[in-house]
C-alpha positions as CSV (number, residue, x, y, z in Angstrom):
1,X,28.1,20.1,-5.4
2,X,24.7,21.7,-5.7
3,X,23.3,21.2,-9.1
4,X,21.0,23.9,-11.1
5,X,19.5,23.0,-14.4
6,X,18.3,26.2,-16.7
7,X,15.4,26.0,-19.0
8,X,15.2,28.9,-21.5
9,X,15.4,29.0,-25.4
10,X,17.2,32.6,-25.2
11,X,20.9,31.6,-25.7
12,X,22.5,35.1,-24.6
13,X,20.1,35.1,-21.1
14,X,20.9,31.3,-20.6
15,X,24.3,31.7,-21.1
16,X,24.8,34.8,-18.8
17,X,22.8,32.7,-16.0
18,X,25.2,29.7,-16.3
19,X,28.2,31.8,-16.1
20,X,26.9,33.7,-13.1
21,X,26.2,30.6,-11.1
22,X,29.2,28.4,-12.2
23,X,31.4,31.6,-10.7
24,X,29.2,31.0,-7.6
25,X,30.1,27.5,-7.4
26,X,27.2,25.8,-8.4
27,X,27.3,22.9,-11.4
28,X,25.2,24.0,-13.8
29,X,23.3,22.0,-16.7
30,X,21.4,23.8,-19.7
31,X,18.2,23.4,-21.6
32,X,16.8,24.6,-24.7
33,X,13.6,23.1,-24.2
34,X,11.2,21.0,-21.9
35,X,12.1,17.7,-23.9
36,X,16.0,18.9,-23.3
37,X,14.8,19.4,-19.8
38,X,12.9,16.4,-19.0
39,X,15.9,14.1,-20.8
40,X,18.2,15.7,-17.9
41,X,16.0,14.8,-15.3
42,X,15.8,11.5,-16.2
43,X,19.8,11.2,-16.1
44,X,20.4,13.3,-13.0
45,X,19.0,15.0,-10.0
46,X,18.8,18.7,-9.7
47,X,18.4,20.5,-6.4
48,X,16.7,24.0,-8.3
49,X,15.7,24.5,-11.6
50,X,15.5,28.2,-13.3
51,X,12.7,27.9,-16.1
52,X,11.5,30.2,-18.3
53,X,7.5,30.6,-18.7
54,X,7.6,30.7,-22.7
55,X,9.5,27.7,-24.4
56,X,9.3,26.3,-27.9
57,X,7.3,22.9,-27.0
58,X,5.6,24.0,-23.8
59,X,4.5,26.6,-21.0
60,X,6.9,26.7,-17.3
61,X,3.8,27.2,-15.7
62,X,2.5,24.0,-16.3
63,X,5.7,22.5,-16.4
64,X,5.9,23.4,-12.8
65,X,2.9,21.6,-12.0
66,X,4.3,18.3,-13.5
67,X,7.7,18.9,-11.9
68,X,6.4,18.9,-8.5
69,X,4.5,16.2,-9.0
70,X,7.4,14.0,-10.6
71,X,10.1,15.3,-8.3
72,X,8.4,16.6,-5.3
73,X,11.8,17.8,-3.6
74,X,13.1,19.5,-6.4
75,X,12.6,23.6,-6.2
76,X,11.7,25.6,-9.3
77,X,12.0,29.3,-9.7
78,X,10.1,30.5,-12.5
79,X,11.5,33.3,-14.9
80,X,8.6,35.5,-16.0
81,X,8.4,38.2,-18.9
82,X,8.0,41.9,-17.7
83,X,4.8,42.9,-17.0
84,X,3.6,39.2,-17.1
85,X,3.5,38.7,-13.0
86,X,0.2,36.6,-13.3
87,X,2.5,33.9,-14.8
88,X,4.7,33.7,-11.9
89,X,1.9,33.9,-9.0
90,X,0.0,30.8,-11.2
91,X,3.6,28.8,-10.9
92,X,3.6,29.3,-7.4
93,X,0.1,28.2,-7.0
94,X,1.4,25.1,-9.1
95,X,4.2,24.6,-6.6
96,X,6.8,27.0,-7.7
97,X,9.6,28.2,-4.6
98,X,8.8,31.9,-6.4
99,X,9.4,34.1,-9.7
100,X,11.6,36.5,-10.8
101,X,11.4,39.0,-13.8
102,X,14.1,37.9,-16.5
103,X,16.7,40.5,-17.3
104,X,16.0,42.6,-14.5
105,X,16.1,41.0,-11.2
106,X,19.5,39.0,-11.5
107,X,21.2,40.5,-8.6
108,X,18.1,38.4,-6.7
109,X,19.2,35.4,-8.2
110,X,21.9,33.9,-6.1
111,X,20.0,34.9,-2.5
112,X,17.0,33.6,-3.7
113,X,18.6,30.3,-5.1
114,X,20.6,29.8,-1.7
115,X,17.1,29.8,0.0
116,X,15.7,27.3,-2.6
117,X,18.8,25.3,-1.9
118,X,18.0,25.3,2.0
119,X,14.6,24.2,1.3
120,X,15.6,21.5,-0.9
121,X,18.0,20.2,1.4
122,X,15.9,20.0,4.7
123,X,13.2,18.5,2.7
124,X,15.8,15.8,1.5
125,X,17.2,15.2,5.2
126,X,13.1,14.9,6.1
127,X,12.2,12.3,3.5
128,X,15.7,10.2,4.2
129,X,14.7,10.5,7.9
130,X,11.1,9.2,7.0
131,X,12.6,6.2,4.9
132,X,14.9,5.4,7.6
133,X,11.4,5.1,10.1
134,X,9.6,3.5,7.4
135,X,12.4,0.8,6.9
136,X,12.7,0.4,11.0
137,X,8.9,-0.3,11.1
138,X,8.4,-2.1,7.8
139,X,7.4,-5.8,7.2
140,X,10.9,-6.2,6.2
141,X,12.2,-5.7,9.6
142,X,10.0,-8.8,10.9
143,X,12.8,-11.6,10.7
144,X,11.4,-15.0,10.2
145,X,11.1,-17.6,7.5
146,X,8.8,-20.1,9.2
147,X,5.5,-20.7,7.9
148,X,4.1,-19.7,10.7
149,X,5.2,-16.2,10.9
150,X,5.1,-15.9,7.0
151,X,1.7,-16.3,7.2
152,X,1.1,-13.7,9.8
153,X,3.1,-11.4,7.8
154,X,0.8,-11.9,4.6
155,X,-2.2,-11.4,6.3
156,X,-1.0,-8.0,7.7
157,X,0.3,-7.2,4.5
158,X,-3.1,-7.6,3.0
159,X,-5.0,-5.6,5.3
160,X,-2.4,-2.8,5.7
161,X,-3.6,-0.3,2.8
162,X,-7.2,-0.5,4.4
163,X,-8.8,1.5,7.2
164,X,-9.9,-2.1,8.6
165,X,-10.0,-2.5,12.5
166,X,-7.1,-5.1,12.9
167,X,-7.3,-7.4,16.2
168,X,-3.4,-8.8,17.0
169,X,-3.7,-11.8,19.4
170,X,-1.1,-14.1,20.8
171,X,1.0,-14.7,23.9
172,X,3.1,-11.7,25.8
173,X,6.4,-10.5,23.6
174,X,5.4,-12.0,20.2
175,X,5.7,-8.9,18.5
176,X,2.1,-7.1,18.5
177,X,3.6,-3.5,18.7
178,X,6.3,-4.4,15.9
179,X,3.5,-6.0,13.5
180,X,1.1,-2.8,14.4
181,X,3.7,-0.3,13.5
182,X,4.6,-2.0,10.2
183,X,0.8,-2.2,9.1
184,X,0.9,1.8,9.8
185,X,3.8,2.1,8.0
186,X,2.3,0.5,4.5
187,X,-1.0,2.0,5.1
188,X,-1.9,5.1,3.4
189,X,-1.8,7.0,7.1
190,X,1.8,6.6,7.3
191,X,2.7,10.0,7.4
192,X,0.5,10.6,10.1
193,X,1.1,10.0,13.8
194,X,1.4,6.3,15.1
195,X,-0.1,6.5,18.8
196,X,0.6,3.6,21.0
197,X,-1.1,3.1,24.8
198,X,-0.7,-0.2,27.0
199,X,-4.4,-0.3,28.4
200,X,-3.0,-2.5,31.7
201,X,-0.6,-0.1,32.6
202,X,-3.4,2.4,33.7
203,X,-6.3,2.9,36.4
204,X,-9.6,2.9,34.9
205,X,-9.4,6.8,35.4
206,X,-6.4,7.6,34.1
207,X,-6.9,5.3,31.0
208,X,-10.2,7.4,30.1
209,X,-8.0,10.8,30.6
210,X,-5.2,9.3,28.5
211,X,-7.7,8.6,25.7
212,X,-10.2,11.3,26.0
213,X,-8.3,14.2,27.3
214,X,-10.2,16.6,29.3
215,X,-11.4,20.2,30.2
216,X,-9.8,22.7,32.8
217,X,-11.3,21.5,36.1
218,X,-12.5,18.2,35.4
219,X,-10.7,17.0,38.4
220,X,-8.2,18.1,40.7
221,X,-5.2,19.3,39.3
222,X,-6.7,19.7,35.8
223,X,-5.9,23.5,35.3
224,X,-6.0,23.6,31.8
225,X,-7.6,21.7,28.5
226,X,-5.6,18.5,27.8
227,X,-5.6,16.4,24.6
228,X,-6.2,12.8,25.1
229,X,-4.4,10.1,22.4
230,X,-7.5,9.7,20.3
231,X,-7.1,13.7,19.2
232,X,-3.0,12.8,19.0
233,X,-3.9,10.4,16.5
234,X,-6.3,11.8,14.4
235,X,-5.9,10.9,10.9
236,X,-3.3,8.4,12.1
237,X,-3.3,5.3,13.7
238,X,-4.3,4.3,17.3
239,X,-2.8,1.1,19.0
240,X,-4.1,-0.2,22.0
241,X,-2.2,-3.0,23.4
242,X,-3.5,-5.4,26.2
243,X,-6.9,-4.8,24.8
244,X,-8.7,-6.9,26.9
245,X,-7.7,-5.0,30.5
246,X,-9.7,-2.2,29.5
247,X,-12.6,-1.4,31.6
248,X,-15.9,-2.2,30.4
249,X,-17.4,1.0,30.8
250,X,-14.7,2.6,28.9
251,X,-15.2,0.0,26.1
252,X,-18.5,1.6,25.8
253,X,-17.5,4.9,25.0
254,X,-14.4,3.4,22.7
255,X,-17.2,1.5,20.3
256,X,-18.9,4.7,19.9
257,X,-15.7,6.2,18.5
258,X,-15.4,3.6,16.1
259,X,-19.0,3.8,14.7
260,X,-19.4,7.6,14.6
261,X,-15.7,9.2,15.1
262,X,-17.1,11.2,18.0
263,X,-16.3,11.6,21.8
264,X,-16.1,13.9,25.1
265,X,-13.2,15.1,26.7
266,X,-13.8,14.5,30.3
267,X,-15.8,17.3,32.0
268,X,-16.6,18.8,28.6
269,X,-20.1,19.0,26.8
270,X,-18.5,19.7,23.4
271,X,-18.8,17.0,21.2
272,X,-15.4,16.1,19.3
273,X,-14.3,14.1,16.3
274,X,-11.5,12.4,14.8
275,X,-10.8,9.6,12.1
276,X,-8.6,6.9,13.2
277,X,-7.6,3.7,12.1
278,X,-7.6,1.5,15.2
279,X,-5.4,-1.7,15.9
280,X,-5.7,-3.6,19.3
281,X,-4.0,-6.2,20.6
282,X,-4.6,-8.9,23.2
283,X,-3.0,-11.7,25.0
284,X,-6.4,-12.6,26.4
285,X,-9.0,-15.0,24.7
286,X,-11.6,-12.5,24.4
287,X,-14.4,-14.7,23.9
288,X,-13.8,-15.9,26.8
289,X,-13.7,-12.9,28.3
290,X,-16.8,-11.7,26.7
291,X,-18.9,-15.1,27.8
292,X,-17.5,-13.9,31.4
293,X,-19.2,-10.7,31.0
294,X,-15.7,-8.6,31.1
295,X,-15.7,-7.6,27.7
296,X,-18.4,-6.4,25.4
297,X,-19.9,-8.4,22.4
298,X,-20.4,-5.4,20.0
299,X,-16.8,-4.1,20.6
300,X,-15.4,-7.7,20.2
301,X,-17.0,-8.0,16.5
302,X,-16.2,-4.7,15.8
303,X,-12.7,-5.0,16.9
304,X,-12.1,-8.8,15.1
305,X,-13.3,-7.8,11.5
306,X,-9.6,-8.9,10.8
307,X,-8.0,-11.0,13.0
308,X,-4.0,-12.0,12.8
309,X,-2.6,-14.5,15.9
310,X,1.2,-14.1,16.1
311,X,2.7,-17.7,16.8
312,X,4.7,-18.1,19.9
313,X,8.9,-18.5,19.7
314,X,8.5,-22.0,20.5
315,X,6.0,-22.9,17.8
316,X,8.6,-21.1,15.5
317,X,12.0,-22.3,16.8
318,X,13.8,-22.4,13.0
319,X,13.7,-18.3,13.7
320,X,15.5,-18.4,16.6
321,X,19.2,-18.0,15.2
322,X,18.1,-15.3,12.9
323,X,16.8,-13.2,15.9
324,X,19.5,-14.1,18.2
325,X,21.9,-12.8,15.6
326,X,20.0,-9.4,14.9
327,X,19.8,-8.8,18.6
328,X,23.4,-9.5,18.8
329,X,24.8,-7.3,16.5
330,X,22.0,-4.6,17.6
331,X,23.5,-4.8,21.2
332,X,27.1,-5.2,20.3
333,X,27.0,-2.2,18.6
334,X,25.1,-0.4,21.3
335,X,27.8,-1.6,23.7
336,X,30.7,-0.7,21.5
337,X,32.0,-4.4,21.7
338,X,33.7,-6.6,18.9
339,X,30.8,-9.4,19.2
340,X,30.2,-11.0,16.1
341,X,29.1,-14.8,16.5
342,X,27.0,-17.4,18.3
343,X,28.7,-20.2,18.9
344,X,26.7,-23.6,18.1
345,X,26.7,-25.0,21.7
346,X,25.0,-21.4,22.5
347,X,22.5,-22.0,19.8
348,X,21.8,-25.2,20.6
349,X,20.9,-23.9,24.3
350,X,18.7,-21.3,22.7
351,X,16.8,-24.1,20.8
352,X,16.1,-25.9,24.4
353,X,14.9,-23.0,26.2
354,X,11.2,-22.7,26.3
355,X,10.7,-19.3,25.8
356,X,7.7,-18.0,27.8
357,X,8.5,-14.5,27.4
358,X,9.0,-15.1,23.5
359,X,10.9,-12.6,21.4
360,X,11.2,-10.4,24.3
361,X,12.8,-12.9,26.9
362,X,15.1,-13.8,23.9
363,X,16.0,-10.4,23.1
364,X,16.8,-9.6,27.2
365,X,18.7,-13.0,27.3
366,X,20.8,-12.2,24.1
367,X,21.2,-8.3,25.8
368,X,22.6,-10.3,28.9
369,X,25.1,-12.6,26.8
370,X,26.4,-9.8,25.2
371,X,27.3,-7.9,28.6
372,X,29.0,-10.6,29.9
373,X,31.0,-11.8,27.1
374,X,34.5,-10.6,26.8
375,X,35.8,-12.5,23.3
376,X,33.7,-12.3,20.1
377,X,31.4,-15.4,20.3
378,X,28.6,-16.0,22.6
379,X,28.8,-19.3,24.5
380,X,26.3,-21.1,26.6
381,X,28.0,-19.8,30.2
382,X,26.2,-16.6,29.6
383,X,22.9,-17.7,29.4
384,X,20.8,-17.5,32.7
385,X,21.6,-20.5,34.7
386,X,18.3,-21.2,36.0
387,X,16.6,-21.6,32.8
388,X,13.9,-23.6,31.7
389,X,16.2,-25.8,30.2
390,X,17.3,-27.3,33.5
391,X,15.2,-30.5,34.4
392,X,15.1,-32.3,37.5
393,X,17.7,-35.3,36.1
394,X,21.2,-35.1,38.0
395,X,22.8,-34.2,34.6
396,X,20.9,-31.0,33.9
397,X,21.2,-30.1,38.0
398,X,25.1,-31.1,37.3
399,X,25.4,-28.9,34.4
400,X,23.6,-26.0,35.5
401,X,25.9,-26.2,38.9
402,X,28.8,-26.2,36.9
403,X,27.7,-23.0,34.2
404,X,26.9,-21.1,37.9
405,X,30.5,-21.8,39.2
406,X,32.4,-21.1,35.5
407,X,30.2,-17.8,35.6
408,X,31.2,-17.2,39.5
409,X,34.9,-17.6,38.6
410,X,34.9,-15.3,35.8
411,X,35.5,-18.6,33.2
412,X,38.7,-19.5,35.3
413,X,38.4,-23.5,34.8
414,X,41.6,-24.2,37.5
415,X,39.5,-22.3,40.1
416,X,36.3,-23.9,38.9
417,X,37.5,-27.5,39.3
418,X,39.1,-26.5,42.9
419,X,35.4,-25.2,43.9
420,X,33.6,-28.1,42.4
421,X,36.1,-30.5,44.2
422,X,37.0,-32.5,40.8
423,X,40.2,-32.8,38.7
424,X,40.7,-30.2,36.0
425,X,40.7,-33.2,33.8
426,X,37.3,-34.3,34.6
427,X,35.8,-30.9,34.3
428,X,37.5,-30.2,30.8
429,X,35.4,-34.0,30.0
430,X,32.3,-32.5,31.5
431,X,32.7,-29.5,29.6
432,X,32.9,-31.4,26.5
433,X,30.0,-33.8,27.4
434,X,27.6,-31.0,28.2
435,X,28.4,-28.9,25.0
436,X,30.0,-25.9,27.4
437,X,32.6,-23.8,25.8
């Protein structure tokens, strides 16, 4: 039920409004002064407040400014005395939804109240959505309890509230974009755009156009002006992934943006300005790239003001179970299956894998296992057969071959033993020996 608070020291008028709104299905509370109103606000949540201007312990216009700071989603409608419209106008400047004349505009109250609640409901939904997005991309969403990942998170938390440029380094698949999003979500720019681009995904000309935009006629097919990602990210955060792949002449243009905030669209002579926070990421050694003449020294020092290295998964193996469970639940929900656990043998197998693709490889591996699992628990037989756990020793080759045959027969052990040319008892013994369930 939608709740309304009426603040008025005139008993008869307050009572009349309360009866009208109650009959319309609203839950109504009453306050004779601002002190009582604030006590109500500490206990309950109100979508809309009706407030008189002149009250025994304060002014409704000033209260409006206080309310919108403390409860920005709550809408307030000011009740003005006849001939004192100035109060209503000032109240609206302070954030009031609208104002009405006391005692003369009672027929306007219900439609006005409905519109105020529509705005309140919409803003509440927007805030809930923003909260979900911020939670999804928050530091709390980064899983892991290893010292290496804790150190990286602590460093990212420290730099997030600033406007300092951040350079994220580490192998492919270590979660650099996840960190970039968390830094943005924990910064003063979190309500502004987060724009990401992978520099390795474009040729030099296409990357320049993506970043800086173009003027109509700048090249064949440019029929109208086009914004680049710099403008899309204005007042927000621009994330440049695989920064080491950016052509060196574009690096000079980016440096100018970082130093002055100024740039030109392709084919344009009008200077444009943006205010962005840059987060860059690379899996290359930029110092070596710099020494080889492929990366500008001045840009490197500008980017590396605050550098965070993300550890490879093999150096934070204790985090694998938590990550695996998270991805399992995620994909189980996505595929609407009842998978709820990872077998001990499955986890042991995961811990022995090399994970050159890091978290991204683990995620893909879990998704594959979920698709191949019929029961409620992930088993080693659903893992890629030719994983890097397989060595050249006879036992490793035999284990890989058994897993392949089991996968081929859909886990039918009798059929697998026939194809392998061994007895069923022998197969069960080998399954136990290799931890295959």
